[in-house]
PDB file of N, CA, C, O and CB in Angstrom:
ATOM      1  N   UNK A   1      18.358  -9.956  37.684  1.00  0.00           N
ATOM      2  CA  UNK A   1      17.283 -10.071  37.080  1.00  0.00           C
ATOM      3  C   UNK A   1      17.345  -8.992  35.623  1.00  0.00           C
ATOM      4  O   UNK A   1      16.590  -9.198  34.673  1.00  0.00           O
ATOM      5  CB  UNK A   1      16.161  -9.787  38.196  1.00  0.00           C
ATOM      6  N   UNK A   2      18.270  -7.939  35.633  1.00  0.00           N
ATOM      7  CA  UNK A   2      18.297  -7.456  34.578  1.00  0.00           C
ATOM      8  C   UNK A   2      18.819  -8.029  33.418  1.00  0.00           C
ATOM      9  O   UNK A   2      18.392  -7.581  32.354  1.00  0.00           O
ATOM     10  CB  UNK A   2      18.709  -6.569  34.761  1.00  0.00           C
ATOM     11  N   UNK A   3      19.611  -8.880  33.390  1.00  0.00           N
ATOM     12  CA  UNK A   3      20.059 -10.018  32.838  1.00  0.00           C
ATOM     13  C   UNK A   3      19.210 -10.515  32.134  1.00  0.00           C
ATOM     14  O   UNK A   3      19.423 -10.605  30.925  1.00  0.00           O
ATOM     15  CB  UNK A   3      20.465 -10.852  33.598  1.00  0.00           C
ATOM     16  N   UNK A   4      17.979 -10.987  32.713  1.00  0.00           N
ATOM     17  CA  UNK A   4      17.340 -11.832  32.881  1.00  0.00           C
ATOM     18  C   UNK A   4      16.017 -11.475  31.263  1.00  0.00           C
ATOM     19  O   UNK A   4      15.547 -12.099  30.311  1.00  0.00           O
ATOM     20  CB  UNK A   4      16.930 -11.771  34.636  1.00  0.00           C
ATOM     21  N   UNK A   5      15.950 -10.043  31.892  1.00  0.00           N
ATOM     22  CA  UNK A   5      15.046  -8.906  30.808  1.00  0.00           C
ATOM     23  C   UNK A   5      15.944  -8.864  29.789  1.00  0.00           C
ATOM     24  O   UNK A   5      15.497  -9.105  28.668  1.00  0.00           O
ATOM     25  CB  UNK A   5      14.696  -7.180  31.361  1.00  0.00           C
ATOM     26  N   UNK A   6      16.881  -8.663  29.881  1.00  0.00           N
ATOM     27  CA  UNK A   6      17.588  -8.599  28.635  1.00  0.00           C
ATOM     28  C   UNK A   6      17.706  -9.560  27.557  1.00  0.00           C
ATOM     29  O   UNK A   6      17.671  -9.267  26.362  1.00  0.00           O
ATOM     30  CB  UNK A   6      18.663  -8.402  28.910  1.00  0.00           C
ATOM     31  N   UNK A   7      17.883 -11.020  28.163  1.00  0.00           N
ATOM     32  CA  UNK A   7      17.682 -11.956  27.196  1.00  0.00           C
ATOM     33  C   UNK A   7      16.351 -12.119  26.744  1.00  0.00           C
ATOM     34  O   UNK A   7      16.179 -12.470  25.576  1.00  0.00           O
ATOM     35  CB  UNK A   7      18.132 -13.096  27.597  1.00  0.00           C
ATOM     36  N   UNK A   8      15.186 -11.879  27.639  1.00  0.00           N
ATOM     37  CA  UNK A   8      14.156 -11.925  27.242  1.00  0.00           C
ATOM     38  C   UNK A   8      13.761 -11.232  25.788  1.00  0.00           C
ATOM     39  O   UNK A   8      13.278 -11.723  24.768  1.00  0.00           O
ATOM     40  CB  UNK A   8      13.587 -11.545  28.229  1.00  0.00           C
ATOM     41  N   UNK A   9      14.153  -9.939  26.112  1.00  0.00           N
ATOM     42  CA  UNK A   9      13.705  -8.981  25.360  1.00  0.00           C
ATOM     43  C   UNK A   9      14.517  -9.142  23.920  1.00  0.00           C
ATOM     44  O   UNK A   9      13.970  -8.843  22.858  1.00  0.00           O
ATOM     45  CB  UNK A   9      13.886  -7.619  26.123  1.00  0.00           C
ATOM     46  N   UNK A  10      15.909  -9.656  23.992  1.00  0.00           N
ATOM     47  CA  UNK A  10      16.415 -10.073  22.825  1.00  0.00           C
ATOM     48  C   UNK A  10      15.611 -11.286  21.888  1.00  0.00           C
ATOM     49  O   UNK A  10      15.364 -11.301  20.682  1.00  0.00           O
ATOM     50  CB  UNK A  10      17.734 -10.478  23.221  1.00  0.00           C
ATOM     51  N   UNK A  11      15.316 -12.274  22.953  1.00  0.00           N
ATOM     52  CA  UNK A  11      14.629 -13.380  22.374  1.00  0.00           C
ATOM     53  C   UNK A  11      13.391 -12.877  21.336  1.00  0.00           C
ATOM     54  O   UNK A  11      13.196 -13.185  20.160  1.00  0.00           O
ATOM     55  CB  UNK A  11      14.069 -14.281  23.607  1.00  0.00           C
ATOM     56  N   UNK A  12      12.678 -12.033  22.180  1.00  0.00           N
ATOM     57  CA  UNK A  12      11.489 -11.278  21.751  1.00  0.00           C
ATOM     58  C   UNK A  12      11.824 -11.055  20.391  1.00  0.00           C
ATOM     59  O   UNK A  12      11.359 -11.664  19.428  1.00  0.00           O
ATOM     60  CB  UNK A  12      11.174  -9.944  22.545  1.00  0.00           C
ATOM     61  N   UNK A  13      12.576 -10.236  20.376  1.00  0.00           N
ATOM     62  CA  UNK A  13      13.219  -9.122  19.275  1.00  0.00           C
ATOM     63  C   UNK A  13      13.623 -10.123  18.266  1.00  0.00           C
ATOM     64  O   UNK A  13      13.210  -9.993  17.113  1.00  0.00           O
ATOM     65  CB  UNK A  13      14.663  -8.066  19.833  1.00  0.00           C
ATOM     66  N   UNK A  14      14.319 -11.015  18.557  1.00  0.00           N
ATOM     67  CA  UNK A  14      14.898 -12.180  17.463  1.00  0.00           C
ATOM     68  C   UNK A  14      13.954 -13.040  16.905  1.00  0.00           C
ATOM     69  O   UNK A  14      14.257 -13.712  15.919  1.00  0.00           O
ATOM     70  CB  UNK A  14      15.907 -13.168  18.075  1.00  0.00           C
ATOM     71  N   UNK A  15      12.765 -13.109  17.451  1.00  0.00           N
ATOM     72  CA  UNK A  15      11.380 -14.044  17.196  1.00  0.00           C
ATOM     73  C   UNK A  15      10.731 -12.797  16.445  1.00  0.00           C
ATOM     74  O   UNK A  15      10.047 -13.534  15.734  1.00  0.00           O
ATOM     75  CB  UNK A  15      10.350 -14.739  18.818  1.00  0.00           C
ATOM     76  N   UNK A  16      10.483 -11.913  16.142  1.00  0.00           N
ATOM     77  CA  UNK A  16       9.969 -10.892  15.656  1.00  0.00           C
ATOM     78  C   UNK A  16      10.313 -10.527  14.505  1.00  0.00           C
ATOM     79  O   UNK A  16       9.511 -10.214  13.625  1.00  0.00           O
ATOM     80  CB  UNK A  16      10.073 -10.066  16.316  1.00  0.00           C
ATOM     81  N   UNK A  17      11.789 -10.530  14.364  1.00  0.00           N
ATOM     82  CA  UNK A  17      12.549 -10.284  13.271  1.00  0.00           C
ATOM     83  C   UNK A  17      12.549 -11.539  12.188  1.00  0.00           C
ATOM     84  O   UNK A  17      12.563 -11.324  10.976  1.00  0.00           O
ATOM     85  CB  UNK A  17      13.935  -9.946  13.791  1.00  0.00           C
ATOM     86  N   UNK A  18      12.527 -13.096  12.849  1.00  0.00           N
ATOM     87  CA  UNK A  18      12.485 -14.103  12.194  1.00  0.00           C
ATOM     88  C   UNK A  18      10.714 -14.249  11.468  1.00  0.00           C
ATOM     89  O   UNK A  18      10.541 -14.723  10.345  1.00  0.00           O
ATOM     90  CB  UNK A  18      13.048 -15.253  13.250  1.00  0.00           C
ATOM     91  N   UNK A  19       9.658 -13.797  12.268  1.00  0.00           N
ATOM     92  CA  UNK A  19       8.580 -13.730  12.141  1.00  0.00           C
ATOM     93  C   UNK A  19       8.167 -12.875  10.831  1.00  0.00           C
ATOM     94  O   UNK A  19       7.250 -13.289  10.122  1.00  0.00           O
ATOM     95  CB  UNK A  19       8.179 -13.361  13.297  1.00  0.00           C
ATOM     96  N   UNK A  20       8.884 -11.624  10.501  1.00  0.00           N
ATOM     97  CA  UNK A  20       8.844 -10.697   9.577  1.00  0.00           C
ATOM     98  C   UNK A  20       9.732 -11.376   8.333  1.00  0.00           C
ATOM     99  O   UNK A  20       9.283 -11.316   7.188  1.00  0.00           O
ATOM    100  CB  UNK A  20       9.380  -9.296  10.188  1.00  0.00           C
ATOM    101  N   UNK A  21      10.675 -11.853   8.538  1.00  0.00           N
ATOM    102  CA  UNK A  21      11.167 -12.326   7.260  1.00  0.00           C
ATOM    103  C   UNK A  21      10.662 -13.629   6.547  1.00  0.00           C
ATOM    104  O   UNK A  21      10.915 -13.996   5.400  1.00  0.00           O
ATOM    105  CB  UNK A  21      12.493 -12.470   7.432  1.00  0.00           C
ATOM    106  N   UNK A  22       9.926 -14.209   7.455  1.00  0.00           N
ATOM    107  CA  UNK A  22       9.617 -15.361   6.958  1.00  0.00           C
ATOM    108  C   UNK A  22       8.123 -14.648   6.265  1.00  0.00           C
ATOM    109  O   UNK A  22       7.969 -14.716   5.045  1.00  0.00           O
ATOM    110  CB  UNK A  22       9.577 -16.708   8.181  1.00  0.00           C
ATOM    111  N   UNK A  23       7.336 -14.146   6.917  1.00  0.00           N
ATOM    112  CA  UNK A  23       6.106 -13.581   6.208  1.00  0.00           C
ATOM    113  C   UNK A  23       6.563 -12.629   4.813  1.00  0.00           C
ATOM    114  O   UNK A  23       5.994 -12.747   3.728  1.00  0.00           O
ATOM    115  CB  UNK A  23       5.225 -12.585   7.392  1.00  0.00           C
ATOM    116  N   UNK A  24       7.539 -11.808   5.037  1.00  0.00           N
ATOM    117  CA  UNK A  24       8.060 -11.409   3.475  1.00  0.00           C
ATOM    118  C   UNK A  24       8.338 -12.190   2.314  1.00  0.00           C
ATOM    119  O   UNK A  24       7.936 -12.032   1.162  1.00  0.00           O
ATOM    120  CB  UNK A  24       9.188 -10.859   3.518  1.00  0.00           C
ATOM    121  N   UNK A  25       9.181 -13.166   2.860  1.00  0.00           N
ATOM    122  CA  UNK A  25       9.158 -14.441   2.014  1.00  0.00           C
ATOM    123  C   UNK A  25       8.263 -14.986   1.388  1.00  0.00           C
ATOM    124  O   UNK A  25       8.244 -15.196   0.175  1.00  0.00           O
ATOM    125  CB  UNK A  25       9.432 -15.304   2.531  1.00  0.00           C
ATOM    126  N   UNK A  26       7.153 -15.354   2.467  1.00  0.00           N
ATOM    127  CA  UNK A  26       5.661 -16.036   1.632  1.00  0.00           C
ATOM    128  C   UNK A  26       4.929 -14.878   0.653  1.00  0.00           C
ATOM    129  O   UNK A  26       4.254 -15.057  -0.361  1.00  0.00           O
ATOM    130  CB  UNK A  26       4.256 -16.554   2.986  1.00  0.00           C
ATOM    131  N   UNK A  27       5.291 -13.688   1.290  1.00  0.00           N
ATOM    132  CA  UNK A  27       4.224 -12.737   0.388  1.00  0.00           C
ATOM    133  C   UNK A  27       5.162 -12.472  -0.903  1.00  0.00           C
ATOM    134  O   UNK A  27       4.747 -12.172  -2.023  1.00  0.00           O
ATOM    135  CB  UNK A  27       3.688 -11.045   1.257  1.00  0.00           C
ATOM    136  N   UNK A  28       6.425 -12.635  -0.543  1.00  0.00           N
ATOM    137  CA  UNK A  28       7.287 -12.580  -2.190  1.00  0.00           C
ATOM    138  C   UNK A  28       7.218 -13.615  -3.215  1.00  0.00           C
ATOM    139  O   UNK A  28       7.347 -13.415  -4.422  1.00  0.00           O
ATOM    140  CB  UNK A  28       8.841 -12.569  -2.054  1.00  0.00           C
ATOM    141  N   UNK A  29       6.929 -15.140  -2.443  1.00  0.00           N
ATOM    142  CA  UNK A  29       6.434 -16.155  -3.289  1.00  0.00           C
ATOM    143  C   UNK A  29       5.161 -16.070  -3.987  1.00  0.00           C
ATOM    144  O   UNK A  29       5.083 -16.210  -5.208  1.00  0.00           O
ATOM    145  CB  UNK A  29       6.386 -17.204  -2.615  1.00  0.00           C
ATOM    146  N   UNK A  30       4.075 -15.824  -3.167  1.00  0.00           N
ATOM    147  CA  UNK A  30       2.623 -15.650  -3.595  1.00  0.00           C
ATOM    148  C   UNK A  30       2.765 -14.021  -4.790  1.00  0.00           C
ATOM    149  O   UNK A  30       2.061 -14.180  -5.787  1.00  0.00           O
ATOM    150  CB  UNK A  30       1.437 -15.385  -1.801  1.00  0.00           C
ATOM    151  N   UNK A  31       3.232 -13.169  -4.781  1.00  0.00           N
ATOM    152  CA  UNK A  31       3.627 -12.535  -5.375  1.00  0.00           C
ATOM    153  C   UNK A  31       4.104 -12.991  -7.259  1.00  0.00           C
ATOM    154  O   UNK A  31       3.531 -12.746  -8.320  1.00  0.00           O
ATOM    155  CB  UNK A  31       4.447 -12.197  -4.412  1.00  0.00           C
ATOM    156  N   UNK A  32       5.570 -13.831  -6.885  1.00  0.00           N
ATOM    157  CA  UNK A  32       5.796 -14.392  -7.986  1.00  0.00           C
ATOM    158  C   UNK A  32       4.791 -15.250  -8.376  1.00  0.00           C
ATOM    159  O   UNK A  32       4.603 -15.075  -9.580  1.00  0.00           O
ATOM    160  CB  UNK A  32       6.891 -14.944  -7.958  1.00  0.00           C
ATOM    161  N   UNK A  33       3.932 -16.235  -7.858  1.00  0.00           N
ATOM    162  CA  UNK A  33       3.196 -17.018  -8.511  1.00  0.00           C
ATOM    163  C   UNK A  33       2.110 -16.555  -9.248  1.00  0.00           C
ATOM    164  O   UNK A  33       1.725 -17.189 -10.231  1.00  0.00           O
ATOM    165  CB  UNK A  33       2.853 -17.809  -7.788  1.00  0.00           C
ATOM    166  N   UNK A  34       1.714 -15.799  -8.985  1.00  0.00           N
ATOM    167  CA  UNK A  34       0.230 -14.714  -9.139  1.00  0.00           C
ATOM    168  C   UNK A  34       0.916 -14.095 -10.292  1.00  0.00           C
ATOM    169  O   UNK A  34       0.158 -14.093 -11.262  1.00  0.00           O
ATOM    170  CB  UNK A  34      -0.311 -13.373  -7.632  1.00  0.00           C
ATOM    171  N   UNK A  35       2.291 -13.466 -10.601  1.00  0.00           N
ATOM    172  CA  UNK A  35       2.694 -13.048 -11.621  1.00  0.00           C
ATOM    173  C   UNK A  35       3.069 -13.905 -12.878  1.00  0.00           C
ATOM    174  O   UNK A  35       3.115 -13.557 -14.058  1.00  0.00           O
ATOM    175  CB  UNK A  35       3.535 -12.420 -11.227  1.00  0.00           C
ATOM    176  N   UNK A  36       3.352 -15.248 -12.241  1.00  0.00           N
ATOM    177  CA  UNK A  36       3.803 -16.446 -13.207  1.00  0.00           C
ATOM    178  C   UNK A  36       2.815 -17.041 -13.630  1.00  0.00           C
ATOM    179  O   UNK A  36       3.069 -17.538 -14.727  1.00  0.00           O
ATOM    180  CB  UNK A  36       4.633 -17.473 -12.681  1.00  0.00           C
ATOM    181  N   UNK A  37       1.636 -17.269 -13.239  1.00  0.00           N
ATOM    182  CA  UNK A  37       0.835 -18.345 -13.436  1.00  0.00           C
ATOM    183  C   UNK A  37      -0.041 -17.736 -14.908  1.00  0.00           C
ATOM    184  O   UNK A  37      -0.015 -16.514 -15.047  1.00  0.00           O
ATOM    185  CB  UNK A  37      -0.141 -18.698 -11.918  1.00  0.00           C
ATOM    186  N   UNK A  38      -0.589 -18.335 -15.686  1.00  0.00           N
ATOM    187  CA  UNK A  38      -1.642 -17.928 -16.917  1.00  0.00           C
ATOM    188  C   UNK A  38      -2.899 -17.698 -16.025  1.00  0.00           C
ATOM    189  O   UNK A  38      -3.281 -18.378 -15.072  1.00  0.00           O
ATOM    190  CB  UNK A  38      -1.937 -19.269 -18.255  1.00  0.00           C
ATOM    191  N   UNK A  39      -3.470 -16.534 -16.584  1.00  0.00           N
ATOM    192  CA  UNK A  39      -4.631 -16.254 -15.831  1.00  0.00           C
ATOM    193  C   UNK A  39      -5.675 -16.805 -16.553  1.00  0.00           C
ATOM    194  O   UNK A  39      -5.657 -16.748 -17.782  1.00  0.00           O
ATOM    195  CB  UNK A  39      -4.851 -14.850 -15.557  1.00  0.00           C
ATOM    196  N   UNK A  40      -6.777 -17.445 -15.820  1.00  0.00           N
ATOM    197  CA  UNK A  40      -8.229 -18.180 -16.024  1.00  0.00           C
ATOM    198  C   UNK A  40      -9.164 -17.208 -16.804  1.00  0.00           C
ATOM    199  O   UNK A  40      -9.698 -16.299 -16.169  1.00  0.00           O
ATOM    200  CB  UNK A  40      -8.998 -18.576 -14.495  1.00  0.00           C
ATOM    201  N   UNK A  41      -9.349 -17.312 -17.861  1.00  0.00           N
ATOM    202  CA  UNK A  41     -10.134 -16.673 -18.894  1.00  0.00           C
ATOM    203  C   UNK A  41     -11.438 -17.342 -19.170  1.00  0.00           C
ATOM    204  O   UNK A  41     -12.136 -16.995 -20.123  1.00  0.00           O
ATOM    205  CB  UNK A  41      -9.370 -16.607 -20.123  1.00  0.00           C
ATOM    206  N   UNK A  42     -11.786 -18.329 -18.321  1.00  0.00           N
ATOM    207  CA  UNK A  42     -13.038 -18.815 -18.461  1.00  0.00           C
ATOM    208  C   UNK A  42     -14.011 -18.132 -18.161  1.00  0.00           C
ATOM    209  O   UNK A  42     -15.148 -18.585 -18.292  1.00  0.00           O
ATOM    210  CB  UNK A  42     -13.194 -19.760 -17.929  1.00  0.00           C
TER     211      UNK A  42
END
């Protein structure tokens, strides 16, 4: 039983890590997009 709980905790931890990395990459891409596009001065 403890083995199953440990595996489940590891999977949840890995999922949270991957989700954090994906969000970080998306935020970084959005920041670069904002910084490198010309402002709309209309």
